[in-house]
N, C-alpha and C positions, 0 to 999 in steps of 0.2 A: 219210291215205295217205302213205307214204314216198316222197317226190319223187326221192330218190336211186335207189330201187328202180325207180321209173317211168323215170327217165333211163336206167338200166342196161337195162331192157326195150327201150327204143327203140334203143339202141345195138346190142343183139344183133339186133334185127329189121332194122336197116340193114346190119349187117356180115354177118349169116347164120352167124356162128360166135362162140362164147363167147370163144375165144382173141383174135380180132381186137377184140371189144368191150372186153375187158380192157386191150389195148394202147391203144386209143382213150381209155379212161377213166383210164389210168395206175393201174390197180389189179390185183390178182391174179385169175387165172381162177377160183380158188376163191371170191373175194368176189363175182365176177359171178354164179356159180351160186347162192350163198347169197341174194343180193338177189332173184334171179328167183324162187327157191323161196319166199322170204318173201312176195313179191307174189302168187304163185299161191295161197298159203295164205290171204292176206288176201281175195283175190277168189273164193276157192273154185272155181277152174277151172284147167285146163292151158293155158298160153300157148304153149308150144313143144313140138315133137316132135323128139327128137334123132335124126339120121340119120347115115350114113357121110359125107355132105357137110357136116354141121354141124348147124344148128338151124333148123327150118321152123316157121312160125307155124301154130297150130291154127285152127279156125274161130273160136273165141273170141278167139285172139290177133289175128286180122285185124279182128274187131269192136272190140277194145279200142284198137288202134294209133292211130287217128285222135283218139280221146279223150285218149290218153297225150300225143300231140303238143300238143293244146290245153292240157293242164295245165302242160306245160313252157313254152309261150308265155305263158300267164297268169302263171306264176312270174316270167318275165323282165320282163313289163309291170309287175308289182307292184314288182319291185326298181328299175326304171327311174324309177318315179314318185317315188321319194325319193332317188335316187342323184344327188349333185352331178355336173353335166356332162351327165347324161342327162335328168333332169327339167327341166321349165320353170322359168325364174327368175321368182319371185313378187315382184311389185312393187306397193306401195300408192301410188296417184296422187291420193288424197283425193277428187277429182271428175274424171269423164271429159271435161269441157269445159274444165278448167283447165290451166295451163301445164305441171304435171308430166306430165300425159297427153301433151301435145305433145312434150315432151322425150323421153319413151319412144317415141313414134312416130318421132322423128327417129332414135333409136338403132336401132329395128327396120328402118328403111329403110337404115341403114348396115350392119346385120348381119342380113339377112333370113333366114338359116338359124337364128338363135337363137330358141328356143322361149320364149315369154313367157306368164305368167299374171298379168294386170293386175287388181287388186282396188281397192276403194275403202273405206277405213275412216274413219269421221267423226271419231273421237276420237284426240287425240295420244297419250293414255295407252294406249288400246287398240293404237295402232300400235307404241309402245314395247314393250308387252307381247308382241306378235306377233313382233317383231323378236328379242327375247330368247329366246322359245320356239322360234323356228326356223320357225314357221308361215308367215312371209313372209321374204324375203331382204333387202328394203330398203323404205324409206318416204321420201317427200318430205314435210318439215315445215318450218315456221318455228319455229326453236328459241328459245323465250322465256326459256331458262335457259342459263347459260354452259356451254360444251362440257365443262368439268371436272366439272360437276355431273350429267352423264349417267351412268346405271347402269354398273357395272363391265362391261367387255367390249363396250360399245356405242361405236362411233365415228361421227363426223359430219364432213361437209364442206359448206361453202356452195357451191352449184353454179350458182345462177341468181338474179340480180337482175331482177325483173320490173317494168317501169314501170307506174304506176298511171294510169288515164285516167278522166275524167269522162263519164259517159253521160247524155245529156238527150233530151227531146222536141224537136220543132221549134219550139214556142212558148216555150220556156224563155228567160229574159233572156240567158243565156251561150251559147245554141245557135249563134250566128254566129261565136263565137271560134275562131281557128285553134289557138291554144294559150292556156293560162292558168297563172298562178303558184298555188301552194296558198293563198297569202294572199288572193287574190281570191275564194276560196270563202267567206270569212267573211260571215255573214249569210244564206247560202243553205241550203236544206234538203237535206241528204243522207240518202237513205232506204235503209236496208239491213236489212230485216227478218230476213234469214238470219244476222245476226251474233249468234250464241248466246254468251252470257256464259261466259267461261272458255276459249273456244277461242282457238287462236293468231291466227286472223285477226281475231277481235274485239279482242284485245289490241293488235294492229297498228294497226287503224283508229281505236281509242280514242286511242292515242298520237299518231297522225297528226292527228286532230281537235284534241287538246290543244296540239300544237306550233304549229298555224296558226290557232287561234281559231275554229273552226267546230264544229257540233254534228252528230252522226250519230244519226238517228232509227231505232229498231228497233221502233216501235209497229206493232201489227196482226200477224195471223198470216202466216206464211211459206208461201205456196201454191206456191213453186217459181219457176223462171226465167220461164216464158211469162207468167204473170199479173204478175210484176214488170215485165217489159218492156212489157206492155200499159198498166200504170198510168203508167210513165215517159213513154211515147209521148203519152199524153193529157193529161198535167199540165204546166201552165205555171210550176209552182213546184218540183217535185221532180226531183232528179238522183240518180245512184248512182254507185258506183265499180266499175270492172272492171279486170282485169289486161290488159296489152297482148296477151298470148298466149291470153286467154280466148276460146274459140269460141262466138259466139252467131249464131244465125240468126233473123231476124224479118221479118214481112211488109214489102213495099216501102213500103206506105202509112204504116207507122210512122215512117219518115223520121228514125230515131234518129241522134244525132251522138255520135261518140267523140272527145273532145277531150283531147289530150295535156297533161300537166302538166309545167312546167319552171320552174327558178329558185327553189329546187332541184326535181329530179325525185324524187318519192317512189317508192321501189322496194320491192317485196315480196321479202323474202330467203328463198328456197327453199334448204333444205339436204337432203342425202341422208344417211339414217342407216342403219347396218348392223352386224351382229355382226363383231367383229375376227377371230374364228376361222371365219368362213363361207368354205368352200373353193370355192364355185361359180365355175367359170371365167367364166360370163357376168356375174357381179357385177363381177369385175375388169374385164372389157370395158366394162361400163356405166360404171363409175367413170372409166376412161380416156377414154371418149367425152365424158362431161360435163366432164372436165378440171378445171383450176384456174381459179376465178373471178378475172377481173381487174376490180376495182371501177371503175366509171365515175366520171368527175368530176362535181361539181355534183349529187350525189344526196343523198336524205335516207332514213335508216332510224332505227328507234327505237334508244335507247341499248343495249338488250339484244342487238341484232344487230350491233353495232359491234365 
């Protein structure tokens, strides 16, 4: 069905005259007549009766009018779903409990009128592909390759350095420590079954372990966050790493301990990546909100993040 003809039909119905509809649509009266005639032919009914006062709806015209308005509203919604500035800003945050999700929540609190579509893509290659194709507007990632090696048209900025903490149960030998140095973890078992080889976080933690002389274990299946926390709570030997802005909730009887690391402080380098030609105004607002990172002193990051 020709939506221009439907729009013209609605304009005539609202104005009551072909001439006023033509003025409202900035077309000739002859064009209005042709569009209405074509729509009537397509529907095989008369929609208007011409009178001395103008054009009045027939019974079929009255029946068709609310459906015509629905068609035009559906057209507008379809256009808004992909129109920059009208559609929601689509952002990949990797995981909904992790620091990028917290950063986007902060942005939404500062810009509550901004529509957001928050997604979680596991793989960095999938995120880059989605940014390049336009299926998402931005993604938070730790870039393990130099910025100049990003695909053409893709830009990135480091937006947040997240301190890393040790998480232990109450019977762990380090559980009473207020702070620790990374070197003090040597000889202790750090268990991270979710560290999938090849992911940016696995690369980060492997480099962290190599720099300070401890080993990260990835043995056993990854059953998710809750079983991991259960195991850590009951173990006198296992600890794991969490980001300072990672949101975990556990039962009070777990008595888990989050111990900051200093001297130096290992930080996870979150970057935002986006397409250089993306015109979405909310993307500009998000980048401005995140601002320019001011690196803290006495921190450690892998060489690829420096």
